[in-house]
C-alpha positions, 0 to 999 in steps of 0.5 A, a space after each residue: 459506519 458510512 463512507 462518503 465520496 470525497 468528490 460528491 458528499 451526497 453519495 454515502 455508502 456502507 462499507 460493503 458497497 464501498 469495497 464492492 464499488 471501489 470508486 464513487 461517482 466522478 472517480 471519487 474516493 470513499 472515506 469516513 467523515 470522522 475517524 473514530 478515536 480509541 480509548 486507553 491506547 496504552 493498554 491496547 498496545 499490550 494486547 496480543 496482535 489478533 485481539 488488538 487488530 479486532 478492536 482497531 478494525 471493529 472501530 473502523 468497520 462498525 457493524 459491517 461484519 459480525 464479531 465471528 466473521 471479523 475474527 475469521 477475516 483477521 485470522 486469515 489476513 494477519 497470518 504473517 508477522 510484522 517484525 521490528 528490526 533495529 538498524 541502530 539504537 534509535 532507528 528501526 525498520 518495520 519489516 512488512 515483507 514476510 507474507 506470500 509475495 514478500 511485500 507490505 501489500 499482502 496485508 491489504 490484498 488479503 483483507 480485501 479478498 476475505 471481505 469480498 468473499 464474505 460480501 459475495 455469498 451469491 457468487 456474482 461475477 466480480 472483475 478486479 481491475 488494478 494497476 501496479 507500480 511493482 508490488 500491488 500486482 503480486 499481492 492482489 494476484 496471490 490474494 484472489 488466485 483461485 477464488 471462484 467467480 472473481 477474475 483479477 486483471 493486473 496492469 503494469 508499466 512494461 519494462 518498469 518493474 523488477 523481474 521478480 516483482 513481475 514474475 510474482 503475478 504474471 506466472 499464475 494464469 487461471 483467473 489472473 490476467 496480466 497486461 504490460 502497458 506501453 507507458 508509466 504507472 500513472 498511465 496504467 492508473 489512468 486506464 483503470 479510472 477510465 474503465 470505471 467511468 464506463 457505467 455499462 462496463 462496470 455493470 457488465 464486468 462487476 468491475 472493482 479495483 484492488 488498488 489502495 483507492 479501495 478503502 479496505 486496503 487502507 483499513 488493513 494497513 492501519 493495524 500494522 502501525 499499532 503493531 510496530 509501536 507495540 513492539 517498542 519498549 514502553 519508554 520509547 513510545 512517546 517520541 516516535 517519528 515514522 518515515 513512509 516510503 511513498 508512491 500512491 500514498 495509501 501507506 501514509 494515509 493508513 498511518 495517519 488514520 492510526 494516529 487519528 485513532 490515538 496511536 502515539 506517533 509524534 510526526 510523519 515523514 512522506 519520503 519520495 524519490 525524484 517523483 516529488 509532487 507531494 514534498 513540493 506541494 507541502 513546501 509551496 502549496 502548489 500541486 504541480 505533477 511532473 512527468 514520472 521518472 524511473 528510479 531505483 525505487 520503482 514502486 514509488 514512481 508515481 507523480 499523481 498519487 491517488 490517495 492524497 485527497 484522503 490525507 488532505 481531507 483529514 487536514 482540512 477537516 481538522 482531524 490531522 495537523 498539517 505541521 505533523 507531516 514533512 515531505 522529503 525527496 531523496 535522490 538516487 545517489 542518496 538512496 544508494 548511500 543509505 543502503 550502504 550506510 545500513 549495510 555497514 551497520 549490519 542491515 541489508 535493505 532495498 531502495 524503497 526502505 532506503 529512501 525512507 531511512 535517508 529521509 528519517 535520518 535527515 530530521 530525527 532528533 536526539 530524543 526521538 525514536 525513528 521507524 521506517 517502513 520496509 515494504 519489500 524483501 531485498 531479494 525482489 530487487 536483487 540486481 540493484 541491491 547486489 550492485 550497490 552493496 557488492 554482495 550476493 543475495 540468497 533467493 527466499 523460497 517465494 522467489 525460488 518457486 517462480 524463478 523458472 515459471 513462464 511469464 503469461 502477460 500480454 503487451 498492450 498499447 496505452 489505449 482504453 478502448 483496446 483495454 475494454 475490448 480485452 476485458 470483455 473477452 
């Protein structure tokens, strides 16, 4: 299946080129012209996870892989479960944090790494340059750690992610280099894009990005929306509302792709913190990003989400109805209150999921079933969770393993020339 540059439709590439390149000309995102529609989705939801994921991804990828290759990639990517946990009878958390770095991005990062290994049989040098607002860095670093001929360079905003998010990727070393940028996540994201505008640098370094701008990341995430709905009783699959904690909007894009393929989701809620560019845009029609502000839900501290053009394309091309998407911005006090509300019902959550839970509860109707995405383990935000809920969390094994390791990251000014020099070392 061909993928088109949303900024320059004359550039179309196959899936392997889109994954290897990351971005198209003029920093354009690759995306299919038409999302395939699956038949008999009800029967699909009753299949085992691996079989269902194979059908979903085969439809999206076309002939990019042989059946045997795709099955192997799926086996290596979806080796940790998606768990549906009930907060109450009508509201359920889709727990996506049971992978190696305790975050939903494990799925996309592992899928991309496994795809690249298939595509890079000649062993050419590849440099993964990516920015993280919290969880992407760990997932990418873990997925590519120790792979021959691939180096990963992760940029993150200094002092703006949690200690345990940071240690998940800054303690690895070897083929993983980590850089603390003096700025915001949007600054880190801009640096990545500026590097991709330098054609000689891209050629020399074999530059690629593992942010959700890479189409492979999105395709991997489509599958767990099917998995979540499949875990609902059949009678509750008709009126499903999904609230997605949204920063760079890749997760929501994947959900909308799933619905476009035929998954019975009634509507979506784009839940943001104070960085509310999209909710304001949906209300006013004006795209006015403000300066990024720091919040409890730091992985969503993004004012200029990269993936929004993909959602807008699905709307303008008539594949997704705009009125099926609502934007809700949640304050810090509402986030904390949502965490307390869930705790009183016996469920421990963290700020990102709490933003989605609060947005969901604002608009969920009596006959609807609400799903909200749990994108990270509460222990990754131990300090804020313990402060807000007045409890003590037990570290999971994944955090215990890095607790006393040395942070190997370096600090760098927000300067693209300095970054380019570092990359060429």
